[in-house]
C-alpha positions as CSV (number, residue, x, y, z in Angstrom):
1,X,135.9,233.3,337.0
2,X,137.7,230.5,338.8
3,X,139.4,231.8,342.0
4,X,143.2,231.2,342.1
5,X,144.3,228.1,344.0
6,X,146.1,229.9,346.8
7,X,142.8,232.1,347.5
8,X,140.9,229.0,347.6
9,X,143.2,227.3,349.7
10,X,143.2,230.3,352.0
11,X,139.5,230.3,352.3
12,X,139.4,226.7,353.2
13,X,141.9,226.9,355.7
14,X,140.2,229.9,357.4
15,X,136.7,227.9,357.5
16,X,138.5,225.1,358.8
17,X,139.7,227.3,361.6
18,X,136.0,228.5,362.5
19,X,135.9,231.8,360.6
20,X,132.4,232.7,360.3
21,X,132.9,235.2,357.3
22,X,134.5,232.2,355.6
23,X,131.5,230.0,355.7
24,X,129.6,232.9,354.1
25,X,132.0,233.2,351.5
26,X,132.1,229.8,350.5
27,X,128.2,229.4,350.4
28,X,128.3,232.8,348.2
29,X,130.7,231.2,345.7
30,X,129.7,227.7,345.5
31,X,126.1,227.4,346.8
32,X,124.3,228.1,343.5
33,X,126.8,225.6,341.7
34,X,125.8,222.9,344.4
35,X,122.3,223.4,344.1
36,X,122.5,223.3,340.0
37,X,124.4,220.1,340.3
38,X,122.1,218.6,342.6
39,X,119.0,219.5,340.7
40,X,120.6,217.9,337.4
41,X,121.8,214.7,339.2
42,X,118.4,214.1,341.1
43,X,115.9,212.3,338.8
44,X,112.7,214.0,337.5
45,X,110.7,211.6,339.9
46,X,112.9,212.6,342.9
47,X,112.5,216.3,342.0
48,X,108.8,216.0,342.3
49,X,109.1,214.9,346.1
50,X,112.0,217.2,346.7
51,X,113.2,220.6,346.2
52,X,116.8,221.1,345.2
53,X,117.1,224.1,347.3
54,X,116.2,222.2,350.4
55,X,118.5,219.4,349.8
56,X,121.4,222.0,349.4
57,X,120.5,223.8,352.2
58,X,120.7,220.5,354.4
59,X,124.1,219.8,352.8
60,X,125.4,223.3,353.8
61,X,123.9,222.9,357.1
62,X,125.7,219.4,357.8
63,X,129.0,221.2,356.3
64,X,129.0,223.8,358.3
65,X,128.3,222.3,361.6
66,X,130.2,218.9,361.1
67,X,133.9,218.2,361.8
68,X,135.6,219.1,358.4
69,X,139.0,219.6,359.7
70,X,140.1,216.2,358.4
71,X,138.8,216.7,355.0
72,X,141.2,218.2,352.3
73,X,139.7,220.0,349.4
74,X,142.7,220.9,347.0
75,X,140.4,222.5,344.3
76,X,136.9,223.8,344.3
77,X,135.7,221.1,342.1
78,X,136.9,218.8,344.8
79,X,134.6,220.8,347.4
80,X,131.8,220.9,345.0
81,X,132.0,217.2,344.4
82,X,132.1,216.2,348.0
83,X,128.9,218.5,348.9
84,X,127.2,216.9,345.8
85,X,127.9,213.7,347.0
86,X,126.5,214.4,350.4
87,X,123.4,215.9,348.8
88,X,122.6,213.0,346.8
89,X,122.9,210.6,350.1
90,X,120.7,213.1,352.0
91,X,118.3,212.9,348.9
92,X,117.9,209.2,349.0
93,X,117.5,209.2,352.5
94,X,114.8,212.0,352.4
95,X,112.9,210.0,349.8
96,X,113.2,206.9,351.6
97,X,111.7,208.5,354.9
98,X,108.9,210.3,352.7
99,X,108.0,207.0,351.2
100,X,107.9,205.0,354.5
101,X,105.8,207.7,355.8
102,X,103.5,207.6,353.0
103,X,103.3,203.6,353.1
104,X,102.3,203.9,356.8
105,X,99.8,206.3,356.1
106,X,97.9,204.1,353.9
107,X,98.3,201.0,356.4
108,X,96.7,203.4,359.1
109,X,93.0,203.1,359.8
110,X,90.7,205.0,362.3
111,X,89.6,202.8,365.2
112,X,86.2,204.7,364.9
113,X,86.0,203.8,360.9
114,X,83.8,200.9,360.7
115,X,85.5,197.9,359.1
116,X,84.7,197.7,355.3
117,X,82.2,195.1,354.0
118,X,84.1,191.5,354.0
119,X,86.7,192.7,356.2
120,X,87.8,189.6,358.2
121,X,90.6,191.3,360.3
122,X,90.2,189.6,363.4
123,X,91.9,192.7,365.4
124,X,89.3,195.2,364.0
125,X,86.5,192.7,365.2
126,X,88.0,191.8,368.7
127,X,89.6,195.2,369.6
128,X,89.0,196.1,373.2
129,X,87.2,199.2,373.7
130,X,88.4,201.7,376.5
131,X,85.1,201.4,377.9
132,X,82.1,198.9,378.3
133,X,79.1,199.5,376.1
134,X,75.8,200.2,377.5
135,X,74.8,196.8,376.6
136,X,77.7,195.4,378.4
137,X,76.6,197.3,381.5
138,X,72.9,196.1,381.2
139,X,74.0,192.6,380.8
140,X,76.5,192.5,383.9
141,X,73.9,194.1,386.0
142,X,71.5,191.4,384.8
143,X,74.0,188.8,385.7
144,X,74.9,190.1,389.1
145,X,71.0,190.4,390.2
146,X,70.6,186.8,388.9
147,X,73.7,185.4,390.9
148,X,72.8,187.5,394.1
149,X,69.0,187.4,394.0
150,X,68.8,184.5,396.4
151,X,71.8,185.4,398.7
152,X,72.0,186.9,402.2
153,X,73.1,190.3,402.5
154,X,76.1,189.3,404.1
155,X,76.9,186.9,401.3
156,X,76.4,189.7,398.8
157,X,78.8,191.9,400.8
158,X,81.4,189.5,400.5
159,X,81.0,189.3,396.7
160,X,81.3,193.3,396.6
161,X,84.5,193.0,398.7
162,X,86.0,190.2,396.5
163,X,85.1,192.1,393.5
164,X,87.0,195.2,395.1
165,X,90.0,193.4,395.3
166,X,90.2,192.2,399.0
167,X,91.7,188.8,399.6
168,X,89.5,186.2,401.2
169,X,91.5,186.8,404.8
170,X,90.6,190.6,404.5
171,X,87.0,189.7,403.6
172,X,86.5,187.4,406.5
173,X,88.0,190.0,409.0
174,X,85.8,192.8,407.5
175,X,82.3,190.9,407.6
176,X,83.3,188.7,410.9
177,X,83.1,185.2,409.4
178,X,85.3,182.2,408.7
179,X,87.5,182.1,405.6
180,X,86.0,178.7,404.8
181,X,82.7,180.3,404.5
182,X,84.1,182.6,401.9
183,X,85.6,179.8,400.1
184,X,82.3,177.6,400.0
185,X,80.4,180.5,398.9
186,X,82.7,181.1,395.9
187,X,82.8,177.2,395.0
188,X,78.9,177.2,395.2
189,X,78.6,180.3,392.8
190,X,81.3,178.9,390.4
191,X,79.1,176.1,389.8
192,X,76.2,178.0,389.2
193,X,77.9,180.4,386.6
194,X,80.2,177.7,385.3
195,X,78.4,174.5,385.6
196,X,80.5,171.4,384.7
């Protein structure tokens, strides 16, 4: 039972003027036809990933919320063809997003997961931890003790302030020494830690 052309034209006109009951009437009349055509046109492989009902609902949502005042639909077939074209574009976009997400998930790897044997990925091997490991703390403590073992308490205090981020001028004021003393201390320790 195809509606009379004047009845369809009146329905489209009411819809384009914003009549909510016209939306419902359009959906009731043509919703199933759009869903059937979408289902028939979606390839079998695509139907495994997309529900034709979901695609059709997405199309109707876009149609009802979009600006359709500029479109002309002289016949119900023209409306259905328009909606099916929109549906196929939406289906392609949805499949593309879905496959891109699946591909991204396959590439992801937990940072807690040990690398696979023979995994030569330098990023995994050299990835910085958010905190130091216990062995790093022990090594740093041993190095600090070796470095400060033969220093005076004033020199140790100078190193602590420098490590805390104070400038040499600030340290000199804090400790009450000459900035040149601080520079010489740093040079001497640099030679000890990094011999040339």
